[in-house]
C-alpha positions, 0 to 999 in steps of 0.5 A: 108847657103846664106845671107837673109835665115832664119836660128836657132840654131840646139839646142830646142827651138833656136830663128829664125834668119835672115843670114845678113853676110859670112865669109867664111873660118874664124876658124879652120884648115884643116891640123895640125902638131900632133905627133902620137905613143907616150906613156904615160910619155914621153917627148915631143916639137916642134921637137917631130911632126912625122905627118900632119894629117886633123883635126876633125872640119876642116876649118868653117864658120864664120855668122852674124845673126840677131836674132829675138822673144825674144832674138832680136839682132846679133850674130855670129855664127858658120856655124856648128852650125846653120840649114838653115830653108828656103832659099830667094828665089834669082829669082824675 
């Protein structure tokens, strides 16, 4: 995904919009401190951490989209929520 691409949300009947800005690595983290093997009823705290594992969704981008159609305006979305419809032609 690049600036100027035509995108839409991955949900049905979503409007189309243009990418205005991309903030790379804005949300999330690649790793997290986790407690593995804790049993139900055990008290866990910061000293209970026994593993550093990757997070489920990882690091995500924040994308500024200018929507067209009925919902005219701009909105920040996560990069995973968007589907690229057409890429901007760089050969001008």
